[in-house]
C-alpha positions as a Python dict, from the first residue, in 0.01 Angstrom:
ca = {
    (1, 'M'): (0, 0, 0),
    (2, 'T'): (131, 327, -139),
    (3, 'V'): (174, 406, -508),
    (4, 'Y'): (427, 662, -627),
    (5, 'S'): (402, 767, -990),
    (6, 'S'): (602, 1073, -892),
    (7, 'L'): (754, 1109, -547),
    (8, 'S'): (732, 1437, -359),
    (9, 'E'): (1042, 1611, -226),
    (10, 'D'): (907, 1615, 129),
    (11, 'M'): (814, 1266, 248),
    (12, 'G'): (691, 1389, 587),
    (13, 'A'): (996, 1273, 783),
    (14, 'K'): (1049, 1386, 1139),
    (15, 'R'): (1293, 1664, 1214),
    (16, 'L'): (1646, 1527, 1202),
    (17, 'S'): (1965, 1619, 1381),
    (18, 'T'): (2236, 1785, 1173),
    (19, 'S'): (2464, 1481, 1201),
    (20, 'R'): (2195, 1243, 1069),
    (21, 'L'): (2113, 1473, 779),
    (22, 'L'): (2481, 1486, 684),
    (23, 'F'): (2498, 1105, 684),
    (24, 'I'): (2181, 1063, 481),
    (25, 'G'): (2288, 1320, 222),
    (26, 'A'): (2630, 1162, 187),
    (27, 'F'): (2498, 809, 154),
    (28, 'L'): (2220, 900, -88),
    (29, 'M'): (2459, 1074, -325),
    (30, 'A'): (2698, 781, -313),
    (31, 'A'): (2428, 519, -362),
    (32, 'V'): (2287, 675, -680),
    (33, 'A'): (2624, 765, -827),
    (34, 'A'): (2786, 444, -949),
    (35, 'F'): (2767, 72, -1006),
    (36, 'A'): (3038, -174, -901),
    (37, 'A'): (3124, -537, -848),
    (38, 'E'): (3356, -761, -658),
    (39, 'P'): (3654, -896, -849),
    (40, 'G'): (3608, -1232, -1022),
    (41, 'S'): (3854, -1494, -1148),
    (42, 'A'): (4201, -1412, -1280),
    (43, 'I'): (4237, -1202, -1595),
    (44, 'V'): (4424, -1381, -1875),
    (45, 'P'): (4499, -1301, -2240),
    (46, 'C'): (4201, -1371, -2463),
    (47, 'S'): (4216, -1690, -2668),
    (48, 'A'): (4258, -1678, -3046),
    (49, 'T'): (3883, -1720, -3100),
    (50, 'L'): (3809, -1420, -2876),
    (51, 'A'): (4098, -1200, -2982),
    (52, 'I'): (3928, -893, -3130),
    (53, 'P'): (4025, -528, -3072),
    (54, 'G'): (3877, -351, -2772),
    (55, 'D'): (3708, -99, -3001),
    (56, 'E'): (3523, -385, -3170),
    (57, 'V'): (3407, -523, -2833),
    (58, 'V'): (3266, -181, -2743),
    (59, 'A'): (3100, -138, -3083),
    (60, 'R'): (2927, -476, -3055),
    (61, 'L'): (2827, -403, -2695),
    (62, 'M'): (2661, -76, -2792),
    (63, 'T'): (2486, -232, -3090),
    (64, 'R'): (2349, -528, -2895),
    (65, 'N'): (2243, -305, -2606),
    (66, 'G'): (2041, -100, -2850),
    (67, 'E'): (1879, -410, -2997),
    (68, 'R'): (1782, -547, -2657),
    (69, 'A'): (1645, -212, -2544),
    (70, 'T'): (1424, -196, -2853),
    (71, 'K'): (1273, -537, -2776),
    (72, 'L'): (1213, -479, -2405),
    (73, 'L'): (873, -308, -2425),
    (74, 'H'): (753, -360, -2068),
    (75, 'V'): (866, -547, -1759),
    (76, 'D'): (748, -562, -1398),
    (77, 'S'): (963, -670, -1106),
    (78, 'I'): (993, -675, -728),
    (79, 'R'): (1278, -510, -541),
    (80, 'H'): (1382, -564, -184),
    (81, 'Y'): (1581, -277, -29),
    (82, 'N'): (1778, -330, 292),
    (83, 'L'): (2008, -77, 459),
    (84, 'D'): (2223, -109, 770),
    (85, 'Y'): (2419, 186, 904),
    (86, 'T'): (2664, 151, 1192),
    (87, 'G'): (2861, 433, 1348),
    (88, 'F'): (2815, 792, 1460),
    (89, 'P'): (2573, 906, 1595),
    (90, 'S'): (2379, 576, 1617),
    (91, 'S'): (2307, 258, 1423),
    (92, 'L'): (2009, 256, 1183),
    (93, 'H'): (1826, -14, 987),
    (94, 'A'): (1538, -18, 741),
    (95, 'Q'): (1392, -231, 464),
    (96, 'M'): (1142, -175, 188),
    (97, 'E'): (969, -388, -75),
    (98, 'V'): (873, -221, -403),
    (99, 'K'): (700, -322, -723),
    (100, 'V'): (853, -159, -1031),
    (101, 'A'): (680, -121, -1367),
    (102, 'Y'): (904, -27, -1660),
    (103, 'T'): (771, 77, -2000),
    (104, 'T'): (993, 171, -2292),
    (105, 'P'): (1169, 405, -2352),
    (106, 'G'): (1226, 497, -1987),
    (107, 'N'): (904, 526, -1789),
    (108, 'K'): (917, 377, -1440),
    (109, 'N'): (643, 363, -1179),
    (110, 'F'): (705, 244, -824),
    (111, 'T'): (456, 92, -581),
    (112, 'V'): (576, 62, -222),
    (113, 'I'): (433, -266, -95),
    (114, 'S'): (580, -256, 255),
    (115, 'E'): (846, -76, 455),
    (116, 'S'): (977, -89, 811),
    (117, 'G'): (1258, 36, 1029),
    (118, 'S'): (1414, 381, 1056),
    (119, 'S'): (1195, 657, 913),
    (120, 'V'): (1514, 851, 846),
    (121, 'I'): (1639, 585, 603),
    (122, 'R'): (1298, 513, 451),
    (123, 'N'): (1205, 875, 385),
    (124, 'R'): (1544, 1028, 317),
    (125, 'V'): (1722, 740, 141),
    (126, 'F'): (1485, 477, -3),
    (127, 'H'): (1222, 720, -131),
    (128, 'K'): (1487, 959, -262),
    (129, 'L'): (1652, 673, -451),
    (130, 'L'): (1322, 597, -625),
    (131, 'E'): (1268, 963, -701),
    (132, 'S'): (1617, 1004, -848),
    (133, 'E'): (1588, 689, -1059),
    (134, 'Q'): (1250, 791, -1193),
    (135, 'E'): (1374, 1136, -1285),
    (136, 'A'): (1691, 1007, -1453),
    (137, 'S'): (1513, 741, -1659),
    (138, 'S'): (1221, 953, -1778),
    (139, 'D'): (1428, 1209, -1967),
    (140, 'A'): (1610, 1113, -2288),
    (141, 'A'): (1894, 1359, -2225),
    (142, 'N'): (1951, 1217, -1877),
    (143, 'R'): (1957, 861, -2011),
    (144, 'S'): (2211, 954, -2279),
    (145, 'A'): (2430, 1136, -2026),
    (146, 'V'): (2478, 824, -1810),
    (147, 'M'): (2468, 555, -2081),
    (148, 'L'): (2761, 316, -2108),
    (149, 'S'): (2887, 444, -2443),
    (150, 'T'): (3185, 607, -2612),
    (151, 'A'): (3012, 942, -2565),
    (152, 'N'): (3061, 911, -2189),
    (153, 'Y'): (3351, 668, -2138),
    (154, 'R'): (3693, 568, -2263),
    (155, 'F'): (3733, 189, -2286),
    (156, 'S'): (4040, -34, -2280),
    (157, 'L'): (4049, -414, -2308),
    (158, 'L'): (4241, -580, -2021),
    (159, 'G'): (4193, -943, -2121),
    (160, 'C'): (3945, -1222, -2060),
    (161, 'Q'): (3824, -1435, -1768),
    (162, 'D'): (3588, -1724, -1712),
    (163, 'G'): (3234, -1663, -1590),
    (164, 'D'): (3043, -1983, -1510),
    (165, 'G'): (3166, -2152, -1825),
    (166, 'R'): (3125, -1848, -2051),
    (167, 'A'): (3420, -1635, -2155),
    (168, 'L'): (3402, -1271, -2049),
    (169, 'Y'): (3588, -968, -2181),
    (170, 'V'): (3736, -758, -1899),
    (171, 'M'): (3739, -388, -1981),
    (172, 'R'): (3858, -81, -1797),
    (173, 'V'): (3625, 219, -1824),
    (174, 'E'): (3722, 580, -1756),
    (175, 'P'): (3469, 865, -1759),
    (176, 'L'): (3513, 1147, -2007),
    (177, 'R'): (3364, 1394, -1757),
    (178, 'S'): (3408, 1434, -1383),
    (179, 'T'): (3058, 1386, -1249),
    (180, 'K'): (2914, 1181, -963),
    (181, 'F'): (2672, 1013, -1206),
    (182, 'L'): (2951, 845, -1406),
    (183, 'Y'): (3203, 595, -1275),
    (184, 'R'): (3549, 450, -1328),
    (185, 'G'): (3637, 86, -1291),
    (186, 'T'): (3603, -253, -1458),
    (187, 'I'): (3317, -412, -1651),
    (188, 'L'): (3269, -775, -1757),
    (189, 'V'): (3118, -831, -2102),
    (190, 'D'): (2973, -1163, -2214),
    (191, 'S'): (3171, -1272, -2523),
    (192, 'Q'): (2871, -1431, -2695),
    (193, 'D'): (2591, -1185, -2628),
    (194, 'F'): (2804, -871, -2581),
    (195, 'A'): (2620, -766, -2267),
    (196, 'V'): (2754, -637, -1936),
    (197, 'T'): (2725, -902, -1663),
    (198, 'Q'): (2904, -723, -1379),
    (199, 'I'): (3059, -388, -1292),
    (200, 'D'): (3330, -296, -1040),
    (201, 'A'): (3368, 78, -1002),
    (202, 'E'): (3362, 391, -793),
    (203, 'P'): (3216, 737, -865),
    (204, 'A'): (3409, 950, -1111),
    (205, 'K'): (3369, 1234, -864),
    (206, 'K'): (3344, 1199, -487),
    (207, 'P'): (2972, 1242, -418),
    (208, 'S'): (3022, 1431, -93),
    (209, 'F'): (3281, 1557, 153),
    (210, 'W'): (3120, 1323, 407),
    (211, 'T'): (3203, 1005, 216),
    (212, 'T'): (3555, 866, 210),
    (213, 'R'): (3490, 567, -19),
    (214, 'S'): (3202, 409, -209),
    (215, 'Q'): (3199, 61, -361),
    (216, 'I'): (2897, -105, -518),
    (217, 'H'): (2854, -461, -636),
    (218, 'H'): (2621, -460, -937),
    (219, 'Q'): (2540, -788, -1109),
    (220, 'Y'): (2322, -878, -1408),
    (221, 'Q'): (2169, -1209, -1512),
    (222, 'K'): (2050, -1329, -1850),
    (223, 'I'): (1673, -1381, -1851),
    (224, 'G'): (1557, -1498, -2193),
    (225, 'E'): (1746, -1269, -2429),
    (226, 'F'): (1768, -980, -2182),
    (227, 'Y'): (2032, -895, -1922),
    (228, 'L'): (1861, -751, -1616),
    (229, 'P'): (1987, -648, -1269),
    (230, 'V'): (1982, -918, -1004),
    (231, 'L'): (2186, -768, -717),
    (232, 'N'): (2324, -432, -612),
    (233, 'K'): (2531, -400, -296),
    (234, 'T'): (2663, -59, -194),
    (235, 'V'): (2920, -15, 80),
    (236, 'T'): (2984, 347, 177),
    (237, 'D'): (3241, 462, 431),
    (238, 'V'): (3136, 784, 599),
    (239, 'R'): (3366, 1027, 780),
    (240, 'L'): (3374, 992, 1160),
    (241, 'G'): (3390, 615, 1121),
    (242, 'G'): (3042, 525, 1000),
    (243, 'K'): (2963, 258, 741),
    (244, 'A'): (2642, 206, 543),
    (245, 'V'): (2558, -114, 354),
    (246, 'L'): (2269, -99, 107),
    (247, 'T'): (2151, -417, -65),
    (248, 'I'): (1895, -416, -347),
    (249, 'Q'): (1767, -752, -469),
    (250, 'Y'): (1576, -765, -798),
    (251, 'L'): (1318, -1044, -801),
    (252, 'D'): (1026, -1192, -996),
    (253, 'Y'): (1069, -1028, -1335),
    (254, 'T'): (734, -1037, -1512),
    (255, 'F'): (688, -985, -1886),
    (256, 'P'): (352, -914, -2053),
    (257, 'A'): (232, -1147, -2328),
    (258, 'Q'): (378, -952, -2622),
    (259, 'V'): (728, -971, -2472),
    (260, 'A'): (694, -1318, -2322),
    (261, 'A'): (634, -1451, -2673),
    (262, 'V'): (1007, -1421, -2737),
    (263, 'V'): (1118, -1525, -2386),
    (264, 'P'): (1086, -1888, -2270),
    (265, 'V'): (881, -1926, -1951),
    (266, 'R'): (1086, -2045, -1652),
    (267, 'R'): (989, -2084, -1290),
    (268, 'A'): (1204, -2148, -985),
    (269, 'P'): (1209, -2090, -610),
    (270, 'V'): (1314, -1744, -496),
    (271, 'L'): (1654, -1739, -327),
    (272, 'L'): (1690, -1435, -101),
    (273, 'G'): (2052, -1436, 10),
    (274, 'A'): (2079, -1719, 264),
    (275, 'L'): (1702, -1754, 272),
    (276, 'T'): (1507, -1986, 43),
    (277, 'P'): (1140, -1913, 122),
    (278, 'D'): (905, -1962, -171),
    (279, 'G'): (625, -1824, 40),
    (280, 'L'): (801, -1491, 94),
    (281, 'W'): (731, -1371, -260),
    (282, 'L'): (484, -1609, -423),
    (283, 'P'): (177, -1512, -214),
    (284, 'F'): (200, -1155, -338),
    (285, 'F'): (190, -1260, -702),
    (286, 'A'): (-81, -1516, -629),
    (287, 'L'): (-305, -1237, -500),
    (288, 'L'): (-264, -1018, -807),
    (289, 'R'): (-542, -1028, -1064),
    (290, 'R'): (-409, -1045, -1418),
    (291, 'T'): (-602, -987, -1737),
    (292, 'S'): (-336, -1117, -1975),
    (293, 'P'): (-83, -1402, -1978),
    (294, 'V'): (254, -1330, -1819),
    (295, 'A'): (588, -1502, -1783),
    (296, 'V'): (748, -1486, -1438),
    (297, 'F'): (1122, -1517, -1378),
    (298, 'R'): (1315, -1542, -1053),
    (299, 'P'): (1680, -1436, -1101),
    (300, 'G'): (1963, -1617, -933),
    (301, 'C'): (1792, -1955, -907),
    (302, 'P'): (1801, -2293, -1081),
    (303, 'T'): (1528, -2303, -1344),
    (304, 'G'): (1284, -2555, -1481),
    (305, 'K'): (969, -2564, -1684),
    (306, 'A'): (656, -2408, -1538),
}
């Protein structure tokens, strides 16, 4: 098991061909640039009870985001990274399992539990993604520069749509600056909690000459009073006909006792795409020694009492 509190620039990868380096650089820049989602149900005019100006939706969204961020003191989780690249010069595959520890206001530590497959992807994509995320979240100026706010985006209300029985505001977002770390597209906002549940977008600026298109499905789920990532799927088209598909699954959110006091404990089997193996994730948590009570959540699953 390897622990990365700060990841080095050189991960000891083997010497790469020029074509592979071009692919890795292109995909990495695209993968860290934006968040996106697949389109949902039809957009319709908002009902009378939901009919508020778009500026008011944004104001409530920013206020509630701030409130939730203040309450989320610490959370641990498991991530499963999987990447498949097909095309020139050859097909590549890799996967990695990581434990993430987040502490307010933006400190993140990553522990690589296991990894397999192409060393090119693992060292030049997966590890670089962790490094970039850690760097972006640890600095207040960086967090402000990419925050979903009126300082970075222009918002317009398109209408409403249904989301599993809850009404959602559909909003178009346009970046105020042309940078690969902002995006343009559509966000879905829960009409009761004023939280983003899904994003459908592309980078505000093309991350690289070597990418022709980048689309990322990013989905959140309500866990207690917090909205946390549950799935991120990036599809990147690379020049010369290549395609890379990166999937990140966010599993087993774990809150320490002081946060769990305000979040009801729920337990459920882990659903990993088409797989439903409890044993895939539970043994890891069973082996951990804990010195304080915790609440464990498994996004994307039916829930019941522990």
